[in-house]
Each structure stands twice: as structure tokens, then as C-alpha cells.
N, CA, C and O atoms as CSV, one atom per row, in Angstrom:
chain,resi,resn,atom,element,x,y,z
A,1,MET,N,N,97.052,152.528,117.765
A,1,MET,CA,C,98.152,152.974,116.845
A,1,MET,C,C,98.106,154.102,115.865
A,1,MET,O,O,97.325,154.293,114.933
A,2,ILE,N,N,99.202,154.864,116.325
A,2,ILE,CA,C,98.991,156.343,115.738
A,2,ILE,C,C,99.971,155.609,114.749
A,2,ILE,O,O,100.763,154.703,115.008
A,3,VAL,N,N,99.634,156.424,113.174
A,3,VAL,CA,C,100.043,155.679,111.684
A,3,VAL,C,C,100.643,157.172,111.559
A,3,VAL,O,O,100.013,158.220,111.701
A,4,THR,N,N,102.168,156.999,111.223
A,4,THR,CA,C,103.228,158.074,111.061
A,4,THR,C,C,103.766,157.713,109.932
A,4,THR,O,O,104.071,156.595,109.518
A,5,LYS,N,N,103.890,159.134,109.296
A,5,LYS,CA,C,104.768,158.343,107.866
A,5,LYS,C,C,106.038,157.475,108.200
A,5,LYS,O,O,106.119,156.503,107.449
A,6,GLN,N,N,107.110,157.570,109.180
A,6,GLN,CA,C,107.774,156.433,109.813
A,6,GLN,C,C,107.145,154.727,109.166
A,6,GLN,O,O,107.615,153.902,108.382
A,7,ASN,N,N,105.887,154.805,109.981
A,7,ASN,CA,C,105.758,153.360,110.574
A,7,ASN,C,C,104.941,153.119,109.122
A,7,ASN,O,O,105.141,152.054,108.539
A,8,SER,N,N,104.036,154.093,108.547
A,8,SER,CA,C,103.705,153.491,107.072
A,8,SER,C,C,104.593,153.011,106.345
A,8,SER,O,O,104.510,151.868,105.893
A,9,LEU,N,N,105.661,153.865,106.097
A,9,LEU,CA,C,107.140,152.701,105.068
A,9,LEU,C,C,107.512,152.221,105.267
A,9,LEU,O,O,108.421,151.818,104.541
A,10,ARG,N,N,107.171,151.439,107.018
A,10,ARG,CA,C,108.141,150.258,107.404
A,10,ARG,C,C,107.313,148.986,106.783
A,10,ARG,O,O,107.680,147.940,106.246
A,11,LEU,N,N,105.528,149.766,107.222
A,11,LEU,CA,C,104.608,148.754,106.704
A,11,LEU,C,C,104.594,148.319,105.309
A,11,LEU,O,O,104.132,147.268,104.866
A,12,ALA,N,N,105.169,149.280,104.673
A,12,ALA,CA,C,105.006,149.006,103.214
A,12,ALA,C,C,105.986,148.047,102.525
A,12,ALA,O,O,105.885,147.187,101.650
A,13,ALA,N,N,107.158,148.641,103.418
A,13,ALA,CA,C,108.362,147.503,103.379
A,13,ALA,C,C,107.922,146.284,103.506
A,13,ALA,O,O,108.042,145.478,102.583
A,14,VAL,N,N,107.426,146.016,104.507
A,14,VAL,CA,C,107.560,144.931,105.341
A,14,VAL,C,C,106.330,143.913,104.248
A,14,VAL,O,O,106.139,142.710,104.068
A,15,ALA,N,N,105.801,145.020,103.794
A,15,ALA,CA,C,104.438,143.978,102.902
A,15,ALA,C,C,104.743,143.521,101.281
A,15,ALA,O,O,104.063,142.802,100.549
A,16,THR,N,N,105.905,144.153,101.042
A,16,THR,CA,C,106.638,143.878,100.156
A,16,THR,C,C,108.025,143.307,100.104
A,16,THR,O,O,108.590,143.153,99.021
A,17,VAL,N,N,108.411,143.090,100.885
A,17,VAL,CA,C,109.197,141.904,101.089
A,17,VAL,C,C,107.869,140.447,100.944
A,17,VAL,O,O,107.798,139.740,99.938
A,18,SER,N,N,107.047,140.297,102.048
A,18,SER,CA,C,106.227,139.456,102.121
A,18,SER,C,C,105.756,138.708,100.494
A,18,SER,O,O,105.985,137.610,99.988
A,19,VAL,N,N,105.117,139.748,100.108
A,19,VAL,CA,C,104.581,139.439,98.774
A,19,VAL,C,C,105.729,138.747,97.490
A,19,VAL,O,O,105.584,137.752,96.780
A,20,LEU,N,N,106.898,139.769,97.571
A,20,LEU,CA,C,108.091,139.067,97.327
A,20,LEU,C,C,108.527,137.400,97.265
A,20,LEU,O,O,108.652,136.495,96.440
A,21,SER,N,N,108.680,137.685,98.890
A,21,SER,CA,C,109.533,135.991,99.132
A,21,SER,C,C,108.333,135.030,99.005
A,21,SER,O,O,108.733,133.866,98.960
A,22,LEU,N,N,106.599,135.172,98.911
A,22,LEU,CA,C,105.359,134.558,98.752
A,22,LEU,C,C,105.891,134.009,96.777
A,22,LEU,O,O,105.740,133.197,95.864
A,23,GLY,N,N,106.236,134.652,97.019
A,23,GLY,CA,C,106.028,134.801,94.516
A,23,GLY,C,C,107.061,134.073,94.428
A,23,GLY,O,O,107.031,133.195,93.566
A,24,LEU,N,N,108.468,134.226,95.408
A,24,LEU,CA,C,109.586,132.919,94.547
A,24,LEU,C,C,109.547,131.628,95.893
A,24,LEU,O,O,110.592,131.016,95.675
A,25,ALA,N,N,109.175,131.259,96.568
A,25,ALA,CA,C,108.752,130.447,96.854
A,25,ALA,C,C,107.482,129.619,96.330
A,25,ALA,O,O,107.750,128.425,96.461
A,26,GLY,N,N,106.750,129.720,96.020
A,26,GLY,CA,C,105.684,129.496,94.853
A,26,GLY,C,C,105.975,128.932,93.948
A,26,GLY,O,O,105.488,127.880,93.532
A,27,THR,N,N,107.287,129.907,93.269
A,27,THR,CA,C,108.023,129.536,91.937
A,27,THR,C,C,108.761,128.503,91.779
A,27,THR,O,O,108.839,127.739,90.817
A,28,ALA,N,N,109.571,128.508,93.256
A,28,ALA,CA,C,110.527,127.693,93.586
A,28,ALA,C,C,109.562,125.694,93.577
A,28,ALA,O,O,109.678,124.699,92.862
A,29,MET,N,N,108.725,126.055,94.782
A,29,MET,CA,C,108.092,125.083,94.857
A,29,MET,C,C,107.348,124.464,93.495
A,29,MET,O,O,107.529,123.255,93.358
A,30,ALA,N,N,106.646,125.027,92.605
A,30,ALA,CA,C,106.553,124.855,91.072
A,30,ALA,C,C,107.192,124.214,90.294
A,30,ALA,O,O,106.899,123.151,89.747
A,31,ALA,N,N,108.361,125.016,90.186
A,31,ALA,CA,C,109.603,123.924,89.462
A,31,ALA,C,C,110.339,122.693,89.968
A,31,ALA,O,O,110.924,121.859,89.278
A,32,THR,N,N,110.173,122.727,91.676
A,32,THR,CA,C,110.690,121.949,91.768
A,32,THR,C,C,110.397,119.841,91.469
A,32,THR,O,O,111.178,118.895,91.577
A,33,PRO,N,N,108.640,119.937,91.012
A,33,PRO,CA,C,108.716,119.105,90.633
A,33,PRO,C,C,109.613,118.350,89.308
A,33,PRO,O,O,110.325,117.349,89.388
A,34,ALA,N,N,109.375,119.024,88.329
A,34,ALA,CA,C,110.114,118.625,87.680
A,34,ALA,C,C,111.524,118.563,87.374
A,34,ALA,O,O,112.132,117.747,86.681
A,35,ALA,N,N,112.057,119.869,88.201
A,35,ALA,CA,C,113.656,119.124,88.413
A,35,ALA,C,C,113.760,117.782,89.538
A,35,ALA,O,O,114.925,117.585,89.882
A,36,HIS,N,N,113.096,117.157,89.950
A,36,HIS,CA,C,113.400,115.733,90.596
A,36,HIS,C,C,112.146,115.306,90.723
A,36,HIS,O,O,111.378,115.376,91.683
A,37,PRO,N,N,112.024,114.886,89.723
A,37,PRO,CA,C,110.931,112.992,89.534
A,37,PRO,C,C,110.742,112.373,90.619
A,37,PRO,O,O,111.639,112.209,91.446
A,38,ALA,N,N,109.420,111.903,90.772
A,38,ALA,CA,C,108.798,111.153,91.803
A,38,ALA,C,C,109.533,110.109,91.435
A,38,ALA,O,O,109.881,109.697,90.329
A,39,PRO,N,N,109.809,109.567,93.037
A,39,PRO,CA,C,110.483,107.799,93.065
A,39,PRO,C,C,109.523,107.200,92.189
A,39,PRO,O,O,110.037,106.973,91.094
A,40,ALA,N,N,107.788,106.706,92.289
A,40,ALA,CA,C,107.559,105.877,91.796
A,40,ALA,C,C,107.418,105.901,90.199
A,40,ALA,O,O,107.351,104.900,89.485
A,41,THR,N,N,107.377,107.662,89.643
A,41,THR,CA,C,107.666,107.013,88.166
A,41,THR,C,C,108.870,106.768,87.802
A,41,THR,O,O,109.125,106.209,86.735
A,42,GLN,N,N,109.749,107.150,88.630
A,42,GLN,CA,C,111.173,106.820,87.855
A,42,GLN,C,C,111.522,105.440,87.502
A,42,GLN,O,O,112.356,105.111,86.658
A,43,HIS,N,N,110.521,104.358,88.515
A,43,HIS,CA,C,110.810,102.651,88.792
A,43,HIS,C,C,109.588,102.114,87.705
A,43,HIS,O,O,109.504,100.950,87.312
A,44,ALA,N,N,108.516,103.402,87.250
A,44,ALA,CA,C,107.113,102.750,86.417
A,44,ALA,C,C,108.210,101.807,85.572
A,44,ALA,O,O,108.365,100.589,85.491
A,45,ALA,N,N,108.842,102.869,85.028
A,45,ALA,CA,C,109.190,101.821,83.857
A,45,ALA,C,C,109.672,100.880,83.951
A,45,ALA,O,O,110.323,100.712,82.920
A,46,VAL,N,N,109.793,99.984,84.663
A,46,VAL,CA,C,110.809,98.747,84.812
A,46,VAL,C,C,109.731,97.903,84.583
A,46,VAL,O,O,108.752,98.075,85.309
A,47,HIS,N,N,109.681,96.971,83.683
A,47,HIS,CA,C,108.734,95.465,83.573
A,47,HIS,C,C,109.246,94.616,83.817
A,47,HIS,O,O,110.391,94.332,83.465
A,48,ALA,N,N,108.163,93.682,84.819
A,48,ALA,CA,C,108.617,92.179,84.817
A,48,ALA,C,C,108.793,91.205,83.479
A,48,ALA,O,O,107.960,91.480,82.615
A,49,GLY,N,N,109.405,90.476,83.240
A,49,GLY,CA,C,109.432,89.787,82.081
A,49,GLY,C,C,110.038,88.095,82.503
A,49,GLY,O,O,110.619,87.794,83.546
A,50,ILE,N,N,109.753,87.330,81.553
A,50,ILE,CA,C,110.716,86.493,81.817
A,50,ILE,C,C,110.748,85.866,80.483
A,50,ILE,O,O,109.739,85.911,79.780
A,51,THR,N,N,111.894,85.246,80.051
A,51,THR,CA,C,112.487,84.366,78.815
A,51,THR,C,C,112.206,83.059,78.880
A,51,THR,O,O,112.347,82.636,80.027
A,52,ALA,N,N,111.811,82.125,77.986
A,52,ALA,CA,C,112.104,80.706,78.095
A,52,ALA,C,C,112.768,79.720,76.645
A,52,ALA,O,O,112.580,79.697,75.429
A,53,HIS,N,N,113.471,79.116,77.477
A,53,HIS,CA,C,113.894,78.181,75.681
A,53,HIS,C,C,114.125,76.608,76.079
A,53,HIS,O,O,114.522,76.318,77.208
A,54,SER,N,N,113.939,75.928,75.404
A,54,SER,CA,C,114.259,74.199,75.997
A,54,SER,C,C,115.145,73.803,75.065
A,54,SER,O,O,115.148,74.074,73.864
A,55,SER,N,N,115.984,73.067,75.760
A,55,SER,CA,C,117.241,72.394,75.143
A,55,SER,C,C,116.846,71.680,74.172
A,55,SER,O,O,117.732,71.449,73.349
A,56,ALA,N,N,115.328,71.013,73.845
A,56,ALA,CA,C,115.356,70.384,72.919
A,56,ALA,C,C,113.996,70.709,72.175
A,56,ALA,O,O,113.264,71.543,72.709
A,57,SER,N,N,113.615,70.148,71.043
A,57,SER,CA,C,112.472,70.947,70.917
A,57,SER,C,C,111.387,68.952,70.213
A,57,SER,O,O,110.233,68.809,69.808
A,58,SER,N,N,112.378,68.037,70.382
A,58,SER,CA,C,111.518,66.834,70.898
A,58,SER,C,C,112.212,65.668,71.246
A,58,SER,O,O,113.168,65.036,70.797
A,59,VAL,N,N,111.265,65.562,72.390
A,59,VAL,CA,C,112.189,64.563,73.380
A,59,VAL,C,C,111.407,62.827,73.233
A,59,VAL,O,O,110.632,62.716,72.283
A,60,ARG,N,N,111.572,61.787,73.963
A,60,ARG,CA,C,111.272,60.811,74.299
A,60,ARG,C,C,110.176,60.990,75.288
A,60,ARG,O,O,109.811,62.139,75.537
A,61,ALA,N,N,109.602,59.961,75.890
A,61,ALA,CA,C,108.375,59.925,76.382
A,61,ALA,C,C,109.163,59.945,78.115
A,61,ALA,O,O,109.942,59.002,78.250
A,62,TRP,N,N,109.039,60.940,79.470
A,62,TRP,CA,C,109.433,60.684,80.062
A,62,TRP,C,C,111.315,60.744,80.118
A,62,TRP,O,O,111.817,60.275,81.139
A,63,GLN,N,N,112.175,61.253,79.147
A,63,GLN,CA,C,113.569,61.892,78.644
A,63,GLN,C,C,113.453,63.166,79.153
A,63,GLN,O,O,112.663,64.103,79.048
A,64,GLN,N,N,114.787,62.845,79.914
A,64,GLN,CA,C,114.860,64.855,80.237
A,64,GLN,C,C,115.389,65.271,79.870
A,64,GLN,O,O,116.472,64.881,79.434
A,65,PHE,N,N,114.713,66.821,79.809
A,65,PHE,CA,C,115.483,68.076,78.626
A,65,PHE,C,C,115.543,69.431,79.698
A,65,PHE,O,O,115.389,69.270,80.908
A,66,ARG,N,N,115.726,70.439,79.242
A,66,ARG,CA,C,116.247,72.177,80.282
A,66,ARG,C,C,115.541,72.627,79.274
A,66,ARG,O,O,115.471,72.517,78.050
A,67,VAL,N,N,114.901,73.317,80.390
A,67,VAL,CA,C,114.190,74.990,80.492
A,67,VAL,C,C,115.216,75.908,81.094
A,67,VAL,O,O,115.594,75.945,82.264
A,68,THR,N,N,115.520,76.498,80.271
A,68,THR,CA,C,116.430,78.043,80.317
A,68,THR,C,C,116.097,79.450,80.132
A,68,THR,O,O,115.818,79.762,78.974
A,69,GLY,N,N,116.069,80.251,80.900
A,69,GLY,CA,C,116.018,81.931,80.665
A,69,GLY,C,C,115.844,82.212,81.640
A,69,GLY,O,O,115.409,81.537,82.572
A,70,THR,N,N,116.295,83.743,81.587
A,70,THR,CA,C,116.236,85.081,82.496
A,70,THR,C,C,114.978,85.834,82.862
A,70,THR,O,O,113.979,85.723,82.150
A,71,THR,N,N,114.984,86.842,84.288
A,71,THR,CA,C,114.147,87.314,84.169
A,71,THR,C,C,114.457,88.859,84.966
A,71,THR,O,O,115.068,89.149,85.995
A,72,THR,N,N,113.625,89.756,83.819
A,72,THR,CA,C,113.499,90.785,84.708
A,72,THR,C,C,113.174,91.330,85.406
A,72,THR,O,O,112.176,90.755,85.841
A,73,GLY,N,N,113.395,92.517,86.114
A,73,GLY,CA,C,112.368,92.638,87.235
A,73,GLY,C,C,111.692,91.938,88.407
A,73,GLY,O,O,110.706,92.211,89.092
A,74,LEU,N,N,112.302,91.243,88.399
A,74,LEU,CA,C,112.017,90.088,89.450
A,74,LEU,C,C,113.503,90.043,90.484
A,74,LEU,O,O,114.672,89.974,90.106
A,75,LYS,N,N,112.828,90.127,92.223
A,75,LYS,CA,C,113.772,89.729,92.505
A,75,LYS,C,C,114.907,88.561,92.702
A,75,LYS,O,O,114.367,87.468,92.525
A,76,ALA,N,N,115.975,88.460,92.938
A,76,ALA,CA,C,116.721,87.214,92.930
A,76,ALA,C,C,116.107,86.107,94.129
A,76,ALA,O,O,115.928,86.330,95.326
A,77,GLY,N,N,115.878,84.943,93.415
A,77,GLY,CA,C,115.831,84.385,93.968
A,77,GLY,C,C,113.784,84.041,93.966
A,77,GLY,O,O,113.236,83.141,94.604
A,78,SER,N,N,113.303,84.741,93.348
A,78,SER,CA,C,112.140,84.975,93.597
A,78,SER,C,C,111.430,83.047,92.401
A,78,SER,O,O,112.091,82.368,91.616
A,79,LYS,N,N,110.513,82.937,92.684
A,79,LYS,CA,C,110.509,80.800,92.364
A,79,LYS,C,C,109.898,81.138,90.651
A,79,LYS,O,O,109.163,82.108,90.466
A,80,VAL,N,N,110.199,80.462,89.801
A,80,VAL,CA,C,109.481,80.891,88.154
A,80,VAL,C,C,108.906,79.169,88.250
A,80,VAL,O,O,109.536,78.431,89.008
A,81,THR,N,N,107.892,78.674,87.584
A,81,THR,CA,C,107.473,77.208,87.706
A,81,THR,C,C,106.923,77.356,86.465
A,81,THR,O,O,106.517,78.382,85.918
A,82,LEU,N,N,106.959,75.805,85.928
A,82,LEU,CA,C,106.692,75.664,84.237
A,82,LEU,C,C,105.007,75.362,84.330
A,82,LEU,O,O,104.578,74.663,85.248
A,83,GLN,N,N,104.245,75.850,83.472
A,83,GLN,CA,C,103.212,75.804,83.428
A,83,GLN,C,C,102.631,74.673,81.848
A,83,GLN,O,O,103.414,74.643,80.899
A,84,GLN,N,N,101.579,74.025,81.764
A,84,GLN,CA,C,101.360,72.746,80.827
A,84,GLN,C,C,100.149,73.010,80.282
A,84,GLN,O,O,99.328,72.586,81.095
A,85,LYS,N,N,99.600,73.466,79.371
A,85,LYS,CA,C,98.708,73.624,78.251
A,85,LYS,C,C,97.914,71.981,78.843
A,85,LYS,O,O,98.741,71.070,78.874
A,86,GLN,N,N,96.613,71.612,79.239
A,86,GLN,CA,C,96.265,70.678,79.089
A,86,GLN,C,C,94.473,70.995,78.756
A,86,GLN,O,O,93.986,71.973,79.322
A,87,HIS,N,N,93.846,70.404,78.123
A,87,HIS,CA,C,92.466,70.594,77.977
A,87,HIS,C,C,92.307,72.336,77.815
A,87,HIS,O,O,91.690,72.920,78.705
A,88,GLY,N,N,92.635,72.794,77.153
A,88,GLY,CA,C,92.422,74.127,77.075
A,88,GLY,C,C,92.729,75.265,78.782
A,88,GLY,O,O,91.867,76.031,79.213
A,89,LYS,N,N,93.657,75.129,79.225
A,89,LYS,CA,C,93.757,75.044,80.552
A,89,LYS,C,C,95.397,74.881,81.146
A,89,LYS,O,O,96.021,73.820,81.168
A,90,TRP,N,N,95.926,76.278,81.635
A,90,TRP,CA,C,97.213,76.339,81.938
A,90,TRP,C,C,97.431,75.628,83.370
A,90,TRP,O,O,97.301,76.194,84.456
A,91,VAL,N,N,97.840,74.076,83.133
A,91,VAL,CA,C,98.246,73.230,84.492
A,91,VAL,C,C,99.796,73.653,85.023
A,91,VAL,O,O,100.747,73.109,84.462
A,92,ALA,N,N,100.038,74.600,86.077
A,92,ALA,CA,C,101.073,73.762,87.078
A,92,ALA,C,C,101.976,72.754,87.328
A,92,ALA,O,O,101.765,72.026,88.298
A,93,LEU,N,N,103.191,72.530,86.455
A,93,LEU,CA,C,103.914,71.113,86.820
A,93,LEU,C,C,104.574,71.221,88.136
A,93,LEU,O,O,104.449,72.302,88.713
A,94,PRO,N,N,105.329,70.184,88.773
A,94,PRO,CA,C,105.429,70.272,89.837
A,94,PRO,C,C,107.087,70.696,89.827
A,94,PRO,O,O,107.885,70.362,90.703
A,95,ALA,N,N,107.407,71.522,88.605
A,95,ALA,CA,C,108.847,71.906,88.272
A,95,ALA,C,C,108.948,73.588,88.294
A,95,ALA,O,O,108.200,74.432,87.799
A,96,SER,N,N,110.086,73.708,89.014
A,96,SER,CA,C,109.857,74.791,89.488
A,96,SER,C,C,111.795,75.520,89.301
A,96,SER,O,O,112.635,74.894,88.656
A,97,ALA,N,N,112.165,77.102,90.128
A,97,ALA,CA,C,113.205,77.153,89.967
A,97,ALA,C,C,113.560,78.566,90.836
A,97,ALA,O,O,112.927,79.563,90.488
A,98,PRO,N,N,114.205,78.663,91.571
A,98,PRO,CA,C,114.803,79.739,91.952
A,98,PRO,C,C,115.341,80.755,91.065
A,98,PRO,O,O,115.828,80.256,90.051
A,99,THR,N,N,115.423,82.313,91.136
A,99,THR,CA,C,115.995,83.095,89.820
A,99,THR,C,C,117.919,83.485,90.798
A,99,THR,O,O,118.342,84.029,91.818
A,100,ALA,N,N,118.386,82.819,89.697
A,100,ALA,CA,C,119.458,83.554,90.496
A,100,ALA,C,C,119.800,85.722,90.152
A,100,ALA,O,O,119.302,86.408,89.259
A,101,ARG,N,N,120.792,86.166,91.274
A,101,ARG,CA,C,121.444,87.193,91.055
A,101,ARG,C,C,120.919,88.072,89.706
A,101,ARG,O,O,120.189,89.055,89.588
A,102,ASN,N,N,121.619,87.269,88.802
A,102,ASN,CA,C,121.169,87.926,87.489
A,102,ASN,C,C,120.484,87.767,86.769
A,102,ASN,O,O,120.700,87.802,85.558
A,103,GLY,N,N,119.124,87.473,87.487
A,103,GLY,CA,C,117.918,86.682,86.320
A,103,GLY,C,C,117.781,85.409,86.199
A,103,GLY,O,O,116.698,84.824,86.176
A,104,ALA,N,N,118.929,84.875,86.111
A,104,ALA,CA,C,118.696,83.018,85.484
A,104,ALA,C,C,118.403,82.662,86.080
A,104,ALA,O,O,118.238,82.952,87.265
A,105,TYR,N,N,118.049,81.185,84.996
A,105,TYR,CA,C,117.302,80.156,86.386
A,105,TYR,C,C,117.539,78.774,85.345
A,105,TYR,O,O,117.556,79.174,84.181
A,106,SER,N,N,117.713,77.367,85.427
A,106,SER,CA,C,117.823,76.606,84.585
A,106,SER,C,C,116.592,75.570,85.645
A,106,SER,O,O,116.232,75.903,86.774
A,107,LEU,N,N,116.197,74.481,85.009
A,107,LEU,CA,C,115.610,73.439,85.292
A,107,LEU,C,C,115.252,72.119,84.591
A,107,LEU,O,O,114.908,72.253,83.416
A,108,GLY,N,N,115.265,70.922,85.064
A,108,GLY,CA,C,115.408,69.771,84.128
A,108,GLY,C,C,113.837,69.659,84.289
A,108,GLY,O,O,113.199,69.979,85.291
A,109,VAL,N,N,113.405,69.211,83.265
A,109,VAL,CA,C,111.871,68.728,83.058
A,109,VAL,C,C,111.678,66.996,82.759
A,109,VAL,O,O,112.514,66.589,83.566
A,110,LYS,N,N,111.301,66.167,82.333
A,110,LYS,CA,C,110.393,65.371,82.152
A,110,LYS,C,C,109.238,65.154,81.461
A,110,LYS,O,O,108.637,64.512,82.322
A,111,LEU,N,N,108.585,65.210,80.659
A,111,LEU,CA,C,107.033,65.122,80.300
A,111,LEU,C,C,106.417,63.725,79.846
A,111,LEU,O,O,107.084,62.960,79.150
A,112,GLY,N,N,105.205,63.434,80.234
A,112,GLY,CA,C,105.116,62.000,79.340
A,112,GLY,C,C,103.996,62.020,78.988
A,112,GLY,O,O,103.453,60.991,78.586
A,113,LEU,N,N,103.107,63.667,79.070
A,113,LEU,CA,C,102.202,63.910,77.554
A,113,LEU,C,C,102.195,63.629,76.028
A,113,LEU,O,O,102.098,64.561,75.230
A,114,LYS,N,N,102.284,62.522,75.687
A,114,LYS,CA,C,102.515,62.179,73.768
A,114,LYS,C,C,101.364,63.150,73.396
A,114,LYS,O,O,100.194,63.394,73.693
A,115,GLY,N,N,102.878,63.780,72.149
A,115,GLY,CA,C,102.193,64.943,71.315
A,115,GLY,C,C,103.115,66.290,71.196
A,115,GLY,O,O,104.315,66.360,71.462
A,116,VAL,N,N,102.425,67.145,70.820
A,116,VAL,CA,C,102.691,68.582,70.751
A,116,VAL,C,C,102.466,69.148,71.979
A,116,VAL,O,O,101.264,69.410,72.001
A,117,ASN,N,N,103.085,69.552,73.240
A,117,ASN,CA,C,103.385,69.998,74.607
A,117,ASN,C,C,103.222,71.857,74.580
A,117,ASN,O,O,104.014,72.305,73.750
A,118,GLU,N,N,102.833,72.388,74.912
A,118,GLU,CA,C,102.382,74.392,74.856
A,118,GLU,C,C,102.773,74.220,76.334
A,118,GLU,O,O,102.200,73.554,77.197
A,119,LEU,N,N,103.955,75.025,76.430
A,119,LEU,CA,C,104.939,75.318,77.677
A,119,LEU,C,C,105.679,76.886,78.228
A,119,LEU,O,O,106.678,77.525,77.897
A,120,ARG,N,N,104.782,77.031,79.050
A,120,ARG,CA,C,105.454,78.395,79.544
A,120,ARG,C,C,106.045,78.519,80.744
A,120,ARG,O,O,106.123,77.490,81.415
A,121,MET,N,N,106.585,79.749,81.289
A,121,MET,CA,C,107.037,79.933,82.623
A,121,MET,C,C,106.294,81.595,83.681
A,121,MET,O,O,106.126,82.731,83.236
A,122,VAL,N,N,106.071,81.176,84.823
A,122,VAL,CA,C,105.058,81.957,85.052
A,122,VAL,C,C,105.419,82.116,86.483
A,122,VAL,O,O,105.290,81.223,87.320
A,123,ASN,N,N,105.891,83.339,86.719
A,123,ASN,CA,C,105.690,83.480,88.015
A,123,ASN,C,C,104.721,84.794,88.625
A,123,ASN,O,O,104.866,85.789,87.915
A,124,GLY,N,N,103.983,84.958,89.524
A,124,GLY,CA,C,102.873,85.524,89.568
A,124,GLY,C,C,101.631,85.251,88.352
A,124,GLY,O,O,100.979,84.314,87.892
A,125,ASN,N,N,101.858,87.383,88.104
A,125,ASN,CA,C,100.901,87.024,86.902
A,125,ASN,C,C,102.103,87.867,85.280
A,125,ASN,O,O,101.813,88.464,84.243
A,126,THR,N,N,103.612,87.364,86.034
A,126,THR,CA,C,104.473,87.292,84.796
A,126,THR,C,C,104.594,86.156,84.209
A,126,THR,O,O,104.878,85.179,84.902
A,127,VAL,N,N,104.368,85.983,82.498
A,127,VAL,CA,C,104.108,84.925,81.947
A,127,VAL,C,C,105.059,85.111,80.900
A,127,VAL,O,O,105.149,86.211,80.356
A,128,SER,N,N,105.926,83.951,80.490
A,128,SER,CA,C,107.054,84.243,79.200
A,128,SER,C,C,105.991,84.433,78.283
A,128,SER,O,O,104.926,85.021,78.472
A,129,PRO,N,N,106.447,83.813,77.176
A,129,PRO,CA,C,106.694,83.463,75.444
A,129,PRO,C,C,105.974,81.810,75.116
A,129,PRO,O,O,106.902,81.033,74.893
A,130,VAL,N,N,104.940,81.278,75.054
A,130,VAL,CA,C,104.752,79.960,74.468
A,130,VAL,C,C,105.682,79.898,73.959
A,130,VAL,O,O,106.205,80.891,73.451
A,131,PHE,N,N,106.421,78.215,73.907
A,131,PHE,CA,C,106.927,77.141,73.838
A,131,PHE,C,C,106.750,76.138,73.081
A,131,PHE,O,O,105.520,76.132,73.131
A,132,THR,N,N,107.031,75.199,72.353
A,132,THR,CA,C,106.447,73.746,72.112
A,132,THR,C,C,107.977,72.847,72.111
A,132,THR,O,O,109.090,73.050,71.627
A,133,VAL,N,N,107.362,71.791,72.911
A,133,VAL,CA,C,107.887,71.078,73.009
A,133,VAL,C,C,107.235,69.069,72.535
A,133,VAL,O,O,106.430,68.265,73.004
A,134,THR,N,N,107.805,69.101,71.865
A,134,THR,CA,C,106.960,67.386,70.979
A,134,THR,C,C,107.680,66.189,71.823
A,134,THR,O,O,108.868,65.969,72.059
A,135,VAL,N,N,106.393,65.455,72.210
A,135,VAL,CA,C,107.348,64.211,73.161
A,135,VAL,C,C,106.257,62.986,72.530
A,135,VAL,O,O,105.049,62.766,72.446
A,136,ARG,N,N,107.682,62.325,72.130
A,136,ARG,CA,C,107.045,60.930,70.971
A,136,ARG,C,C,107.164,59.350,71.774
A,136,ARG,O,O,106.802,58.331,71.187
């Protein structure tokens, strides 16, 4: 190829436009993540949680009472299960309920273990605060 003054100017112009395009593209790509956060970081702030309340703080043995509460961060229809602390270990009781669309749940419970019963609701690794019901 013969290098003439016209070819040199053309080559210089193409090189300049290429460098400017790469610089602008790099700047635009660097700004893109800040302008549009990744979906994973948007949903990371949502934490699952369960609340639980007993309709009675004291009941007779085998007298029914209700445990109600709400969940956040769980899918509608997720099952929450009642656990009771027995001899220092949490034991799942045969009492569970599905969550409604708004996260609410309600279940009837009968306990026979006399004394102060420590209870909580669970769904997988999501656990409610402990509440107590005294059975007399």
C-alpha cells in the first residue's frame, strides 16, 4: 500500500473516531451498573420473618386456644409449624397452618404438658420469637 497524504489523514481520522468510541463506550458501561442495580441486590433487603401470638396465656390441659400471626418474605401457602421446647430441644408438634396471601395464619392448639410451655412457629430456617402458654 502506498502511503499518501490523503491516506494518512483518512487513517488518522478513523483511528481518532475509534479511540473516542471506545472511550465513550467504556464510560457508558462503567455508569450502567450504578444506574441499574442488579435484581439480586434489590431483593436482598427482603428478609423472611414470622410473628406469633397466643389467644390465651394460661389454659387447662387439653383446652383449645389459637395461635395467630403473620409472615413476611414467605410465599403464600407456605406451611408454618408449631414447635414446643421439650427437655431443652425444640420438637415439632402436629400443628401447622398454611399462610394466606397477606401472610397471615391461624391454628387451633391443645397442649397436655402441664407447666410453662415455650412455643414458637417455624418455616425452614425462619423462626418466630418464643412465646409461652401455661397449662394448669
